[in-house]
N, C-alpha and C positions, 0 to 999 in steps of 0.2 A: 504493499499499500503505500501511498505517498508519505507515511510519517518515516519509513527507511530512506527516501530520498531527502528528507528535510533534517533527518537527523545527524548534527555535526560529527558524531562519532560513527556514523556510517557511511551515508551518503551513496549506498548503494542503489542499482536499479531496480525498482518495484516490479513485483511481478506483471501489472498492468503493462508497465513500462516497456518490458522484455516482449510479452505478448504484442505489443503493436509494432515493434521492431521487426519481430518475426513475419508478420503480416506482411508488413512493407516489402520486404527482403523476398520473400516467397512468391506473392503476388503483385507485381508493381504496376499490374494494368488495372487495379484496382483502387477506386478512390475510398479512401475512411474517413468517417464521419463520427462524432460524436452523438450517441444517440439520447444521453441523458437528458438534455430539454425537454425531448419528446417523450420518454417515460416519465419525468417529473410532472408533466403537465398530466399526463393519464392518473398519475397516483393521486395527485391533488383532488379529483373528483372521486366519489367513493361508489361503487355500485351497490346495490342492493343486498347482493350476496357478502359483499366486504363490510356494509354496516350492519348485517348480521353477526358475522365474527366479531367485530368490533363491539358490539353490544355485550355477545357472550364475555367476551374478556373484562369489558366493563364492570359486568353484572358480578364475576368472581371476584374481582379487586373489591368491590364493595361489601360483598359477605364476608370477605377477609379482613376488612378494615371493620366491619360490625363486633366480629368474632375479637378481632383485638380490643375493641373497647370493652368488650365483656371480659377479657383475659386479664387486663390492666390493673396492676395492684402494686402498693410498694413492696419492693422485695424481688421482684420478677425481672430478670434479666431481658435486655433487649433481644438477645437471639432467640429466647423462646416466643416471641412474638413474629418472627422470622419462621420460624419453625413451624408456626401454626399458620401462617398464611399460605406457604408451600404446602401444606396438607389439603387446604382448602381449594387451592388452584389443580393439582394432580389428580385430587379426589373427584375432580367434576371435568378432566378430560382436557387440561391444560397440557400442553407439549413443553413449556418452561415457564421463565419468568421473563417479563419485557425489559427488565433492568435489574439490578441487585438492590436488596431490599434496603430502604432508607426508614430505620426505626432509631429514632432520635430524641432521645429523652434529656431533660436538663439543659446544660450547657452545650449539648451534642447538636443541639438545634440551629446553632449558630454556623456549623460547618456544613456547607451548601448540599455536599455528596457523601457527607459522614455515613460509613456502612458498615463498621466493624463490630457493631451488634454486642461489646462486650460488657456495658454499663450495667449495674443494677439500679433500676429505677426506684426513687425517694419520695417519702410524702413531702408534696408540695411542688414536685417537678410538673412541667408542661410536657407532654410527648407529641411528638409530630411524626406521623408514620405515612409514608409514601412507597406504595408497592402493588406490582399489578403483574398480569400474567400474559403470557405468549398463547394466544387461541387460534392455530391453523395459520401460522406466520402472521398474526394480525395482533396489535399490541393495546393495551389501555394505559392511562396515566390517572391516578385518582390519590387524593391526599387528604387526610382530615387531622385535627388537632385536637387533644383532649387532657384533662387533668389527671395523673397518676392516681391521686386518692378517689376520683370519681365525682367529686364536689369541686366546682370553679370557687375560687376565693375571689372576695370583693374586686381585689386588683385584676384579677385574671380575667373576672367578668366584664369589667368596664372597657378593657381593651380589645377582647374578644368581641363584643358587643359593638363596639365602633366599627373594628375590620369587618365584622359580618355585614353589617349596613352598608360599607363601603363596596363589598364585595358582590351583593345582591345586586346594586346600582350598576356594576358593570354586566351581569347575566342579564339584567332586565334591558340593558342597551343593545345587547347583539340581536340583530335582525339582517335577514338578504338583502345584498344591495347596500350594504352599510361598509366604509372602508375602516379600518383600526384606528384611524385618527378620529374620526367621527362617533364611533363607539365610545373613546375616552373622553372626548368632549362632553358629550350626553352623562358619560358615568361621574367625570370630575364635577361637573354642576349640581349633581346631586350631593355628591362627597362632601362639597364645600357646606352645603346645609348642614349633613349631619354633625361636621366638625363645628358649624357655629354652636348648634344646639349641646353639644357634647361637653361636660366639663369634668376634667382629669383630676386625679387625688394628686398627681405628683407632677412636676416639671418635665421630667423628663419623658413619661407618656405623652405629653400635650405636644412636646418637640418631636417625638416620633411620628405622631400623627399627622402633624404638619407635613413633616418632610415626605411621608406616605402619599400626602393628597399632592403635594409639590409635584412629585415625581411623575405622579397621573397628568398633571396640567402640564409639564413639559412634553410629556409623550404626545398629549392633544394638541401640540404645535408643530410635530413634525409628521410630515407626510409618509416616510418611510417607517413610522412606528409599526410596532406588533402588538396585536391582545395577549398572545400566548404562543404556542407552537403547535404545529402539525402533529397528529397522530395517524398511523396507518400501519405498514409493513415495518415501519422503525418508530419506536418511541415518540422519538424527534424527528417528524418524516421530512420528505424534501418536498419541494415546492415554492412558487413566487407567494410572497407576503404581501405584495402591495397589489392594490386594486379592493372592488367590492367583493363580499362574501357571496359565494354561491351554492346553490342546494347540492349537498352530497359531500361538502368540505366538513371535515372534522378536527376538532383542536381542541386544545385545555386552556384554561387561564388560570394564573397561580402568583398573584401578587404577593408580597411580603411585606408584614409590619414587622419591624424589627426594634428590640429596647436592649443594645449591648450591654448598657449599664446593668440590667436584672437577667442577662443570657435567654431573653425571651424572641421567639421566631414563629410568630403567627402567620401561617400560611396553607390555604385551602385550594383544592384544585380538582377541577370537574371536566368530564368528557361532553363538548357542546358538539352537536350535529343540527348543521343548517338545512332547514326543508324549505320547502317551494313557499310555506306560510310564515315560518318564522326561525326559532332556534329551539332545539330539543336538548335539554340537560339530561343526558342518558345515566349520570350518577347522580341524581337528585334523590334518589331513595336511600342514600347512605345520610345518616343524621348530621345537621350541621348545628342545629339551634342548641341552645345551651340545654334548656328542658329535655329534650330529647336524647342528647349523649349521656346526661345524669341519669336518666331513666336507663337505657341501656346498660349502662355500667353497674346497674343494681343486680343484672344478670351473671349467673355462674358461667365462667367462660372455659374454654377448651382445657386451656393451661392448668387450671385448679380442677377440672373431672380426670386430668389424667397426670398426676403430680410428676415429677423426675425421678429418675432411679435413686434410691437414698444410699448405694453403695458406691 
């Protein structure tokens, strides 16, 4: 791959480059062109069959996240939720994982792709879980955040509630025919209203909230901005990000509200399908409201029903 050629310690020829060299030497009469732009365009609009596979991957991701909520408790290790999710995926016909599991408790949530899974979760932590399967070579990408002890503290509640209001303003703004910049402008108008009526208990929370809205405002002024990333045969799928949204496009949104002073990263992520009439949130069944999350977490989880070997 191109990494080999770009590596200053290697600089060797990639397999793809070598393949092109052989084609040119053995078939000099042929004209060789890159088909990637054509294929990327085809991958951007999903067929009904493709949507069906993505929907199944999304469904399994959501079931694992719900089970994760039920299984989370102080003392549980991050890797235990990784194992639980893999069981849900493979038990239901997945052929693999869409990407390595991101089970990030406490300060680990600040590291974008932390995936060591070694930390033991503690009372008072927040947990960010981002994990999805590969179903028939099609992926999903879903994220939720919840308190390890099952109950949001007043501080966690105020930050999460502000974030959730902003997050829903993005979802509500997504429509076919809209560009990413237009969606962000519509969303930021609502975010500013939410910010104006929210009173935070700490200056760092207020500052983090203002940064969050400012970032979205800047994106709204950039015609090349993106709302999220495409999803399909790759978790971060190929395709042009400019132009209006069209039916058959599938993507995620995943804005992040960070308070580094307190090791907090609140980030939700949902699978959005553009249809002829609107936008469908395929992962909407996964709880994101505070009351729904706390209710689910009262249920006994798989990790508790099947404890680890004591020896």
